[in-house]
C-alpha positions in Angstrom: -10.6 -19.1 -9.4 -9.3 -15.5 -10.4 -10.1 -12.1 -8.6 -8.9 -9.1 -9.8 -8.2 -5.9 -6.9 -6.5 -2.6 -7.2 -4.4 -2.7 -4.2 -1.8 0.1 -3.1 1.5 -0.7 -1.7 2.1 1.4 1.2 5.8 2.0 3.3 6.4 -0.4 5.7 5.6 2.2 8.1 5.6 6.2 8.5 8.2 5.8 10.7 11.5 3.8 10.4 11.3 2.7 14.7 8.2 1.3 14.0 9.0 -1.4 11.4 7.6 -5.0 11.3 9.6 -7.4 13.2 12.0 -9.5 9.5 10.9 -6.8 7.0 13.5 -7.0 4.6 13.6 -4.3 2.0 12.8 -6.5 -0.7 9.1 -7.1 0.3 5.6 -5.5 -0.5 3.5 -3.7 2.3 0.3 -3.6 1.0 -2.5 -2.0 4.0 -6.2 -4.1 3.4 -9.5 -3.7 4.8 -10.6 -7.0 5.5 -14.4 -7.3 4.8 -15.8 -10.4 6.4 -18.2 -11.5 3.7 -15.4 -10.0 1.0 -14.3 -12.0 -1.8 -10.8 -11.5 -1.3 -10.0 -9.9 1.3 -10.6 -12.8 3.6 -8.7 -15.1 2.0 -5.6 -12.7 2.2 -5.9 -12.4 5.9 -5.8 -15.9 6.0 -2.5 -16.0 4.2 0.6 -17.0 5.7 3.9 -14.9 5.8 6.0 -15.9 3.4 3.1 -17.4 0.1 3.8 -15.9 -2.9 1.3 -14.3 -4.7 1.2 -13.2 -8.5 0.8 -9.9 -8.7 0.1 -7.6 -11.9 1.9 -4.3 -12.8 0.1 -1.1 -11.6 -1.7 1.3 -14.1 -2.2 4.3 -12.4 -0.9 8.1 -13.4 -0.6 9.0 -10.1 3.5 10.8 -10.3 4.5 12.3 -6.7 7.7 13.8 -8.5 4.8 16.2 -9.7 4.7 18.3 -5.9 8.4 18.3 -5.8 8.3 22.5 -6.8 6.2 22.8 -4.1 7.2 24.1 -0.7 4.2 23.8 1.3 1.0 20.8 0.9 -1.5 20.6 2.5 -3.6 17.3 2.0 -6.9 15.7 3.5 -7.6 11.7 2.4 -9.7 9.3 3.6 -9.5 5.7 3.3 -7.6 4.2 0.4 -6.9 8.1 -0.6 -4.0 7.7 1.6 -1.5 5.3 -0.1 -0.7 8.3 -2.6 -0.2 10.8 0.1 2.4 8.4 1.7 4.7 8.9 -1.6 4.7 12.6 -1.3 5.0 12.8 2.8 8.2 10.4 2.6 9.7 12.5 -0.3 
């Protein structure tokens, strides 16, 4: 069975002192909410650490560099809307 969902990569931690144990820079971190009746999130939550997944490249148009000319930015987000903003915060 093939199921597709548009998940967004996130930094391993908002603060370097709180990175996951054993984190390596070649890891891809995703924030995924598990829905018990979901078609995909229960399977992802059950994966063992180190398992391989097939991933496609992103197709979005968000460009964090478009905020480089601003000295102050106010952001408001909820749920998955937070993940694009993390790219701006870490710049």
